[in-house]
N, C-alpha and C positions, 0 to 999 in steps of 0.2 A: 038384419044382423043384430045379435043380442049383446048386451054388455058383458064383457069378460073380465076386464081389469080396470081398477081405479086406483091411481096414486094421487094423494093429496097432501099438501103442506109439507113436502119433504125438505128437510134441512140437512146440510152436510158441510162440515168445516174440516180443512186440513191445516197444518201449520202455515200461517201466513196467507191462507186462501179461504174465502167463503165460497165454496164450490156450488152449493145449491141453496136457493132462497125461496122458500114456499113453492117449490116446484110441483107441477101436477102433470098427469098424463092419463089418458083413457084409451082403452083398446076394446074393439068389438070382436066377437068370434067371426071368422071368415072374412077379415079385411086385412089389407096391407096398409099400415099406418106409418108414414115416413116421419122420422124425427130429425129435424134439421136445426142448424145453428153453426156459428163460427166455431173453430177450434177453441176450446176453453169455455164454451157456452154451458157445459154441464151435461151434454147428452150421454156420453159414455159413463159418467159418474152415476147418473140417474139409472141407467140400465144395469150397471154393476150392482146397485142396491137391489134392483128387482131380481138379479141373478144370485143374490146372496154373497157376493164377493165383498161388498162394503156393507156396513150397518148404518142406517140413517140416525142422525142425532134426534130427529123428531119427525112426526108425520105418520100417515097411515097408508096401508096397502090392502086392497080388498080384491078377492077373486070370486066371481059369481055372487057378489054382494056380501061375502063373508070376510071379515078382517083377518089377515094372516100375519104371522111373524116369520121372516125368512132369515134364519140365523146362519145359513151356510149354503154353498153351492149344492150340497146334497139335499138340503131342505127344499131348495128351489126345484131341483130335479123331481123330488117327490110330489111337488105341486104341479108338475107338468110344464116347467119353465126351462128353456134351454137357450144358451147364448153362443153364437158363432162369432169369435173375435176376429178383428182385422188381421192380427198375426195368428195364423192357424196353429192349434195346439195338438198336433199329431205326433206320434212316435215313429220316426222314419224306419227303424229297424224291425217294426212289427208289421203284420199283414193288415190288410183292410179290415177283415172281420175282427181281428184282435183289437184294433183301435176302436171299433164301434162298441164293443162290449167290454172294454177294459174295466176290471173290477167287478164285472157282472157276468163272468164267463159261465156257461153251463158246465156242470161237473158230472162225472161218472162216479161209481162207487170208489171209496177211499180217497175222494177229493181230486181224482185225476181229471184233467181238462178234456171235455168232450169236443174234440176238434170238428167232427162231422156235424154235430148239432150247431156249433158256433158258425160254421160256414153256411149251413142251411138257413139259419136265421138271417144272416147277412144277405144271402141271395134273395130271400123273401122280401126284405125291405127294398132292395134294388128293383125287384120285379114290380112292387107297388109304386115305386118312383118312376117306372118305365124307362130305366137306363140300364145299359150293359156294363157291368163291373165284375171283375173276378175277385171274389172274397179272399183268395189265397195270395193275391199280389202284394208285394211289399210296397208300403206307402212311399218310400224313397224313390221309386221308379215312376210315380204318377206326376202328371202336370199339376200346376196350381189349381186349375179348374176341376180336375178330378179329385184332388184333395178336398176342395170345397164341397163336392158332392158327398165325400166320406163324412165330413163334419155334419152335413144335413142328415145323412142316414143315422149318424150317432144320436142326433137330437130326436129323430123320429123313433129310434129304438126304445126310448123311455116314454113313448106315447105323449110327446110334448103337445100341449095345447097353445102355448105361447112360445114363439120362436123369435129370438132377437138376432138380427143380422147386422154386423158393424162393418160398413164399407166392403160388402161382399164381392164387388166387381173390380177392386183396385188393381188386381193383377191379371184380369181376364181380357181376352180379345172379344170382338163383336160376336163371333159364333158361339163362344163359351157363355157370353152374357145372355144370348138368346136361349140357350139351353137352361141356364139358371132361372130365367124368367118363366120358362115353361113349367119347371118344378114348383116355383112359387105360386103360379096360378093354380096348379093342381092342388097344392096344399090349401089354398084359399077355398076351393070348392069343397074341401073336406072339413071345413070349419076351423082350421088353425088360424089363430091371430098372429100376424107377423109384424114385428117392429123393424122397420127398414131405415138404417142410418146411412146416409150418403150425402156427398157434396155435389153429385152430378145431377144437374137440373133436368136433362133430357130423360134420365132414368126415372126420376120422380113422376114426370108426365106419363111415362109408359106404364108404370107398375103400381103406383100408389092410389089408394082411394081417398085418404085424408092426409093432411100434413100438419104436424105440430111444430112450432118454431120456439126455440129457446135462445135467450141472449143474456150473457153475464150471469148464468146460473138461475135465471128466472123464466117462467112461462110467459110467452108473448101472445100466443093465440093458436087456435086450431081452425083450419080452413079446408074446404073441399078441393081436392087436387084438380079435378076437371074444370072447375069454375074460377080458379084463381090464376091470374097471370104470373109468369115466372118473376117479372119485375117486382110484383107485390111481395112475393115470398122473399126475394133478396133484400128488399127494403125492411121487411120484418126482421131478417137475420142481422143486418148490419146497422139498422137505424138510420140509413141514408141511401140515396140512390147511387148506383155505380155506373160509370160510363164504360162502354165496351169498344172504344175506338182503337184502331190500329196505331202503332207508332208511326210518326212521320218517317219517310224514307229519304234521308239526305244523300247527297252525292259524296260517296266516300272514295271515289276513284283516285283522288290525289293523296289519300292517306297512305302512310307506309304499310307494307305487308309485315305483320307481326309474326304470323305463323304460316309456314308453307309445308304441306304434306305432299310427297311425291311417291306414287307407286306403292303405297302401304299395303302389305299383304300378310295374312296369317291363315293358312289352310283355306277352307271354304268359307270361313266366317268373314274374312276381309279379302277382297280381290282387287288389287291394283287401284286403290282409292287415292285420288289426288284432289287437293283443293287449297285455297288460300284464305286467310283471315286477316283483315285490316284493322288498324287502330280505330277504336270507337265503333266497331261493327258488332252486331248481333247476328250470327249465322245460325239459323235453325236447321236441325236435322230431323227429317220426317221419314216415315216408312212403316210398314207393317211389322208386327212382332216377329223377331228373328231376322230382320233385314240386315243387322250388323251395326246399327248405330252405336249401341253401348260398347261393342267390341272395338270400334274405331277409337272411342274415347279412352278406353282402358289401355289400348296400345299406345296412344299418344302420351298418356300419363305414366306409362311404364308398369302398370299393374299386370299386363300380359305382354310377353315378348312378341314382337313382330318378326316375321321371317325374312321380309324384304321391304325395301322402301327407304325413304329419307325424310327426316323431320328437321326443318330449319326454323330457328327462332331468331327474329330480327336479322334474317339473312345469313346466319351462321349455322352450319350443320351441328346438330346436337345428338350425341349418342345417349338415348334415354333407355336405360335397361331396368330402371326401378323407379318407384314413386319419388324416392329421394333425388334422383337425377332430374326428374320433372320439376320438383319444387325448386331446386337450384336454378333451373332454367326460367323460373317465374311462372310456372303453370300450376294452377290449383284445380282440383277435381271434386265436385260435389256429387257423390254417388246417389243413384236412385234409392238406395237403401241406407238412408242417413243414420238410422239407429244402429246398424251393424258396422258401417264403414266410415261414418262421418263424425260420430259422437262417442264420447266415453260416458255412458248413461249414468254410471255411479258417481261421477264427478260433478262439480258445480259449474255454473256458467263461467266463472272466472278462469278456472283451469282449462275448460274446453276452448275458450277464446285464445288462451296463451299457448296451448299445447304444441302448435307447430312453430312457435317462435321463442322457445324457452331460453335460447342463448341470449336474447335481449334482456332477460331478467336474471341472469346468472352471473355472479361475480367470479373472480379468479380462483376462489376456493370451492366453487360449485354450489354456493348457497343461493337460494332463490329469494328475490326481492318481492315478497308477497304483497307489500303495500303498493308497489308499482304495478303489479299484475292486477290488483283490484281497481286501481285508478284507471288503467287502460280498459279493463272490462266495462267499467261504468261509462266511459266515453263512448264505446261502441254500442252499449245498451241504449244510450240516448240518441246516437247517430242513426241507428237502424230501427229504433222504436221497438226494441225487444220488451215484451211485457213479462216482467218477472218481479217478485217482491224485492230481490236484491241480487247482486252478483254471486252470492253464496247459495242460491237456490240450485238444487240438483236439476240437471237438464231433463231427466226422465219425467219430471213433474210439469214441464212446460208443454204447451200445445204444439201441434205439428208445425204450424207456421213460425212460431217463435224458435223452435228447435232448428228449423232451416236457417233462420237469421243468425243463430249462433255459429252454424257452420260457415256462413258467408263471412261473419266477423273474423273467424279464424284465418281465412285465406286473405282477407283484406289486410289484417295485421301483418301477415307474412309478406305483404306487398307484391302479390302475384298480379301481373298485368295481363295474363291470359287465364280466363276462368271458364271451366267446362261445367255446365249445369245439366245433370241427367235427371229428367222428370222432376223439375224443381217444385212443382205444385201438387205432386201426388199425395193424396190424403189431406189436402189443405182446403179450407173452406173459401168461399168466394171473396170474403172481405180480406183474408190473408193473401189470397191470390193477387188481388188488386195491389196490395202493398209490395208483394214480390215483383210484380210487373213494373211498378214505379221505381223500385230499387234497381232493377236491371237496366232500365232506361237511364237512370242517373249514373250508374257505373259506366255505361257506354258513353254518355256525354262527357264523362271525366277522362275518357281515353282508354278505358279497359277494352280488351278484345274478348268477346264472349261467344261461346258455343252453347246453344240450348237444344237439348234432345227432348222431344215431347211426343207422346202418342195422341195428344189432343190437337187436331188440325186447327180449330179456331185459335188455340193458344199460339201455335207456330205462326199463323198468319198475323196475329196481333203483335207479336214480339219482334219478328225477324226483319232485318234489312234485306237478307237473301235467305233462300231456303234450299238446302241440299237434300235431295231425295234418294233413298237407297232401296234396293231390292236384292235379296239373296246375296248380300255381301258386296254388291257393286254399287257405285255411285251412278245413278241413271239420269240425273239432270240437276241443274241449279237454276232456280226460279227467283224472280224478284219477290220481295215481301210486301206486306201491307195490302192495299186494295188492288194491286196489279195482278194478283194471282187468285185462283179459286181453289176450293177443296177438290173439285173434280180434276183439275190439272195435276194437283199433287198425287191423287190416287191413281191417275193414269201412269205417272212415272213410278209410283210405288208398286205397280204390278207389271212393270216393263223390265224384262230380264236383260235387255241390251245395256251395256255400260255407256257412260258418258264418253263421247268421242273427243279427241283432241281439238277438233275444229269448233266444238261448242264453247260458248263463253263460260268462264268459271270465275 
């Protein structure tokens, strides 16, 4: 493999943040080079500089040994650099082919769009990728995995030599990940250099040739993926060793039932689901994609109306028809999509913490006590270890783990004693994961009742006192958490279509 890219001495500052400090990165043609680090380590910032989205304050970038200036995304594209962002940037109301060639459409005489040529070019790219895709299909009808393939095709359409992939598997299932890895390996054989940003250690072992680690905006080191233990990479990322022990499983049978769900149903998405949740308990929800876990959470929170069933909070029936009803009942919901449903990204940390409890800071004339809001936000910043220059920092500038902590602070301030966490560590690095795990354990020890929905079985096993397993909208079993259950037992129930019977313990 030959040298393709060299980045050296890259500096970048934002207001209040020294994002990159003499950062460096090197990529060879025909390799998959994983770029790893905790959220806020500078990975995305460094790659956005390479993609022309940000301009470095200083440093150099060389391609094939020639120093280049990348003043814009178009300049990066002209140099054969493409970036696939974690949040896909496709236009849902356009076709697959139109998305691939947006701004570069083939034209007929008088500037008319040559639709036939457009679709033919898109079809040729998909043929080269060895995947079946209809160029005339609307993007809005595609799965996330198929949209990911469109983004890759878009990158290949400009003859990319350097392809940056930022958390490409965050929303994919195992079969879709396998298909993505096949495409990546094919690109590698064609000499494309791939920068692969991910927090998933098992993926790095499968797909990466080398691993570069960053921490606090600085280069830590580059190692061979095949020869380096995962524990070593984690230590490089966080600067310390992390334990991976399951939570102790206390006897909670004498604790009062805080939440009781009976016969909850909504079409085929939720079919007669019943379970209980006790004070101080973490109840994990496991299952394959589409099993109905998130649908159950949204129905309990009132985000979706359920058609049948009963919800009891502290023994009292509650009619939860909206999120407002749920919040009044003491239920908080942390959505899997925190950026769209958990945060106001254009607002600062203070306002996001207070937004669900504004009545606490409002006087009789409707005026907000901003000083009290700031003091409260600072208290939660300290309590939860939120890394931010101040409570006035916009949340969009925080790392994923710190954004998640802001959402948690919002619901703690609201004094919710039932908390539902949907994919709480999605897109969060291993160090921030450990902090979230510790925080959940502390909240449970304080008496909060917690539901955790996760697609990562090791996470469910580590966190949960009990594990509810779903398949095709039905609850198929409830297992003990911690060391008493295996991933194989969970998967057996996750593929079992029979519902949990009344005789089974719940």
